[in-house]
C-alpha positions in Angstrom: 133.6 36.6 40.8 130.2 35.8 39.3 128.1 38.4 37.6 125.0 39.6 39.4 121.8 38.0 38.3 120.0 40.0 35.7 123.1 41.9 34.5 123.5 42.9 30.9 125.8 40.4 28.9 129.1 41.6 27.7 129.7 41.9 24.0 130.3 38.5 22.3 128.7 36.6 25.1 125.6 34.7 24.8 123.1 34.5 27.6 122.5 31.0 28.7 118.9 30.3 29.7 118.1 27.7 32.3 116.8 24.3 31.2 113.2 24.4 30.1 113.1 28.1 29.7 112.6 29.8 26.5 114.4 32.9 25.5 112.3 36.1 26.1 111.2 37.5 22.8 112.0 41.1 21.9 109.1 43.5 22.1 107.2 44.1 19.0 108.6 46.9 16.8 112.1 46.6 18.3 114.9 46.4 15.8 117.5 43.7 16.0 120.9 45.0 16.9 124.0 43.2 15.6 126.1 41.3 18.1 128.6 43.3 19.9 126.7 46.6 19.8 125.8 48.2 23.2 122.3 48.8 24.0 121.6 52.5 24.7 120.3 53.3 28.2 116.6 53.6 28.6 115.4 57.2 29.0 114.8 58.3 32.6 111.3 58.9 33.7 110.2 61.3 36.3 108.6 59.8 39.3 105.6 62.0 38.9 105.1 61.1 35.2 101.8 59.3 34.7 102.3 56.1 32.7 99.6 53.9 31.2 98.5 51.0 33.3 99.5 48.4 30.6 103.0 49.9 30.3 103.5 50.3 34.1 102.8 46.7 34.8 105.5 44.4 33.5 104.6 40.9 32.1 104.7 38.0 34.4 108.1 36.3 34.6 108.7 32.6 34.7 110.8 30.6 37.0 114.5 31.7 36.9 113.6 35.1 35.5 115.6 38.1 36.8 113.9 40.1 39.6 111.6 42.9 38.4 112.7 46.5 39.1 110.9 48.2 41.9 108.2 50.7 41.1 109.2 54.3 41.5 107.9 55.8 44.8 105.4 58.7 44.5 107.0 60.4 47.5 110.4 60.1 49.2 110.8 57.9 52.3 113.6 57.9 54.8 116.3 55.5 53.8 117.2 52.8 56.4 120.5 53.4 58.1 123.6 51.6 56.8 124.6 48.5 58.8 127.7 50.1 60.3 125.8 53.3 61.3 123.0 51.1 62.8 125.5 49.1 64.8 127.1 52.3 66.0 123.8 53.8 67.1 122.9 50.5 68.9 126.2 50.5 70.7 126.0 54.2 71.7 124.3 54.9 75.1 120.9 56.4 75.1 120.9 60.2 75.8 119.7 61.1 79.3 116.1 62.4 79.5 115.8 66.2 79.7 115.6 67.5 83.3 112.1 68.1 84.6 111.7 71.7 85.7 110.7 72.1 89.3 107.5 74.0 89.9 108.1 77.1 92.0 106.1 77.0 95.3 103.0 79.2 95.3 103.8 82.8 96.4 102.2 83.8 99.6 99.9 86.8 99.4 100.0 89.5 101.9 96.9 90.2 103.9 96.6 93.6 102.4 97.3 92.5 98.8 94.4 92.5 96.4 93.1 89.1 95.5 92.6 88.1 91.8 89.1 88.7 90.4 86.9 85.7 89.9 84.1 85.9 87.5 80.8 84.4 88.7 77.4 84.1 87.1 74.4 85.3 89.0 70.8 85.1 87.9 69.3 88.4 86.8 66.4 87.9 89.3 68.8 87.5 92.2 70.7 90.7 91.2 67.5 92.6 91.0 66.4 91.5 94.4 69.8 92.2 95.9 69.9 95.7 94.4 66.5 96.5 95.8 67.5 95.3 99.2 70.7 97.2 99.2 68.9 100.4 98.2 66.4 100.0 101.0 69.1 99.3 103.6 71.1 102.3 102.4 68.0 104.6 102.6 67.3 103.3 106.1 70.9 104.0 107.1 70.7 107.5 105.8 67.5 108.2 107.7 68.9 106.7 110.9 72.1 108.7 110.7 70.2 111.9 110.0 67.9 111.2 113.0 70.9 110.5 115.3 72.8 113.6 114.2 69.7 115.7 114.7 69.2 114.2 118.2 72.8 114.8 119.3 72.9 118.5 118.1 72.5 121.2 120.8 69.0 122.8 121.0 70.3 126.1 119.8 71.7 124.6 116.6 68.6 122.6 115.9 66.3 125.6 116.4 68.5 127.4 113.8 68.3 124.6 111.3 64.6 124.0 111.7 62.9 127.0 113.2 59.3 127.2 114.4 56.9 124.3 114.0 59.5 122.2 112.2 61.7 122.1 115.3 58.8 121.1 117.6 57.6 118.4 115.2 61.0 116.8 114.9 61.7 117.1 118.6 58.3 115.4 119.3 59.1 112.6 116.8 62.5 112.0 118.4 61.0 111.8 121.9 58.4 109.2 120.8 61.1 106.8 119.9 63.0 107.4 123.1 65.5 110.0 121.9 64.8 112.5 124.7 67.1 115.3 125.9 68.0 113.5 129.1 69.1 110.4 127.3 71.1 112.6 124.9 73.0 114.1 127.8 73.7 110.7 129.3 75.0 109.3 125.9 77.3 112.4 125.5 78.6 112.1 129.0 79.4 108.4 128.5 81.3 109.2 125.3 83.3 112.0 127.0 84.0 109.8 130.0 85.3 107.0 127.8 87.5 109.4 126.0 88.8 110.8 129.3 89.6 107.3 130.6 91.6 106.4 127.5 93.5 109.7 127.6 94.2 109.2 131.3 95.5 105.6 130.7 97.8 106.8 128.0 99.0 109.9 129.8 102.4 109.6 131.5 102.1 111.1 135.0 105.7 112.3 135.1 105.8 113.8 131.6 106.9 117.4 131.5 106.0 119.9 128.9 108.6 122.0 127.0 110.1 125.0 128.8 111.4 128.1 127.0 113.8 131.0 127.6 112.5 134.4 128.7 113.5 135.8 125.3 110.8 133.6 123.8 107.9 135.1 125.8 104.9 136.2 123.7 102.0 138.5 124.7 99.3 136.8 126.7 95.7 137.8 126.0 92.9 138.2 128.5 91.0 134.9 128.2 88.2 135.5 130.6 85.0 134.0 129.2 82.9 136.8 130.5 83.7 140.3 131.8 86.9 140.9 133.8 86.1 141.3 137.5 86.8 144.7 139.0 89.4 145.3 141.8 86.8 145.5 144.6 87.3 141.9 145.7 91.1 142.2 146.1 91.3 143.7 149.6 89.1 141.0 151.1 90.4 138.1 149.0 91.2 134.9 150.9 91.7 131.3 149.9 89.4 128.8 151.6 90.7 125.2 151.9 88.5 122.3 152.9 88.7 118.5 153.0 91.9 118.5 154.9 93.3 115.6 156.9 93.1 117.8 160.0 89.3 117.9 159.7 89.1 121.7 159.8 89.1 124.3 157.2 91.7 127.0 156.4 91.3 130.6 155.2 94.6 132.0 153.9 95.5 135.5 152.8 97.8 136.1 149.9 100.5 137.7 152.1 100.4 134.7 154.4 101.0 132.3 151.5 103.8 134.4 149.9 105.7 134.4 153.3 105.2 130.7 153.9 106.1 129.2 150.6 109.0 129.5 148.2 108.3 130.9 144.8 109.3 128.9 141.6 109.6 130.3 138.1 109.0 128.6 134.8 108.5 129.7 131.2 105.9 127.4 129.5 103.2 127.6 126.9 99.5 128.2 127.7 97.3 126.5 125.1 93.7 127.6 124.7 90.9 125.4 123.4 89.9 128.3 121.1 93.1 127.5 119.0 95.6 130.1 120.2 98.6 129.8 122.5 101.2 132.0 124.2 104.5 131.5 126.0 104.6 133.2 129.4 107.0 133.6 132.3 105.2 132.5 135.4 106.1 132.5 139.2 104.2 131.0 142.1 103.8 128.2 144.7 104.2 124.6 143.6 100.9 122.8 144.2 102.9 119.8 145.5 104.4 122.0 148.3 100.9 123.3 149.2 99.5 119.7 149.4 102.4 118.8 151.7 101.7 121.8 154.0 97.9 121.2 153.9 97.5 117.5 153.2 94.0 116.2 152.1 92.0 113.7 154.0 92.7 110.0 153.5 91.0 108.7 150.3 90.8 112.1 148.6 91.7 111.9 144.9 90.4 115.2 143.5 90.7 118.9 144.0 87.6 121.0 143.3 88.8 124.6 142.5 86.3 127.5 142.3 86.4 131.2 141.5 83.5 133.0 143.2 84.4 136.4 141.6 83.9 135.3 138.0 81.4 137.2 135.8 79.4 136.4 132.7 79.3 138.4 129.6 76.6 140.8 131.1 78.7 141.4 134.2 76.5 139.2 136.5 78.1 136.8 139.0 78.9 133.5 137.3 81.1 131.3 139.5 83.7 129.3 137.6 84.8 125.8 138.8 87.1 123.0 137.5 88.2 119.6 138.7 91.8 118.4 138.8 93.1 115.1 140.1 95.7 115.2 142.8 98.3 113.4 140.7 98.2 116.2 138.3 98.2 118.7 141.2 101.5 117.1 142.4 103.2 117.5 139.0 106.4 119.6 139.4 105.1 122.0 136.7 101.8 122.7 138.4 101.7 126.0 140.1 99.4 128.2 142.2 100.7 131.2 140.2 101.0 134.6 141.8 103.3 136.4 139.3 103.5 136.9 135.5 106.5 138.4 133.8 108.3 138.9 137.2 105.4 141.0 138.6 102.3 140.2 140.6 99.3 139.1 138.6 97.0 141.7 137.2 93.2 141.5 137.2 93.2 140.4 133.5 95.2 137.3 134.4 93.6 136.2 137.6 95.0 138.3 140.5 95.9 137.5 143.1 96.2 133.7 142.5 95.4 131.4 139.7 96.0 127.8 138.8 98.7 127.0 136.2 98.8 123.5 134.8 100.5 123.6 131.4 99.7 119.9 130.8 96.1 120.8 130.4 94.1 123.2 128.1 93.6 126.8 129.2 90.1 126.2 130.4 91.5 124.1 133.3 93.8 127.0 134.3 91.2 128.7 136.5 91.9 132.4 137.4 91.2 134.3 140.6 90.9 131.1 142.7 88.9 131.6 145.9 88.2 127.9 147.1 90.0 124.6 147.1 88.2 121.4 148.3 89.6 117.9 148.4 87.1 115.2 147.5 87.0 111.4 147.0 84.8 111.6 143.9 85.3 113.6 140.8 83.7 117.0 141.3 81.7 119.0 138.7 83.5 120.9 135.9 82.1 124.1 134.4 82.9 123.3 130.7 82.2 119.6 131.1 78.6 120.5 131.9 78.5 122.5 128.7 79.8 119.6 126.5 83.5 119.7 127.0 85.9 117.0 128.3 86.8 116.7 132.0 90.3 115.6 131.3 91.4 118.3 128.8 94.9 117.1 128.6 97.5 118.0 125.9 
């Protein structure tokens, strides 16, 4: 096997130079070594060691000269792969690409969920104008709300808030813009009528209120708005009934009614608009039985009930009247009550007969009834004319 080109000669051998080539002279200053003596290895140089330019560049070699050694690299480079490793890498299949992550679909926001804030830039001049406009609109709204509240207040309350000339001045200013007392009453009546219509639509006609046992009865106060009538009307008391299908009127005494109709008892709660209530044991004639015995004229939808013996706070006559629709009158818990606690009614509780309709507030439960009139249109109501609802349901 031949020696590689450029290898050092073995001891005793002579290097044969090609034809025409002269032997390369030894560098100056080098000592001649005897034949057969090995040449010591050259000292190792660091790659970062700086060499002079003349010493780092070898002299030019002639034809047939051995290849020059490669210059040391200033920085390491990746070595090329061995042939066997390169062939193995070429034969190996390429790795599959990494899976692409699927983007999650955008989450749907609820209609009550707060939306993210978005920063916007608005010119200062626009902000100033918008702030001024908002302030003026807010001030105008406050003035309009105050004027509307003042207009809707009762005269007694307004005279207390602004007595003397202030009341007259404000009342005159309201009248000049059309906020008169007559218009105020019409607006309030429309609002109450709308409220009554909604309550009537939502009210279940067959709904019954809760009943109690006699052991749960509580004291019932005298809820006359004025003075309690004296006993002088009792001997001559009679119930007048008009608007009948027969076309004639009826005048019925209490003894006549008690003999003709069966008495029914129930223990229910009476709820007053003033905020108090009481459980009472009642007895009387079902209004439905009374309507069957004295049927109203065709087309009648209301019953106007009146107490001619009612008194005001000073003891003067002050007739009391309520309206009740016939569907409520036919309710199985609506009574023409004649007894309380197993005994006949006393003067404090409306002797000798009162209306008991536990599905309504106490102001509908008129005491000492003297007149019943069937009508096709809704009749007047005492407390509705003073700002209360006509429906007054629980």
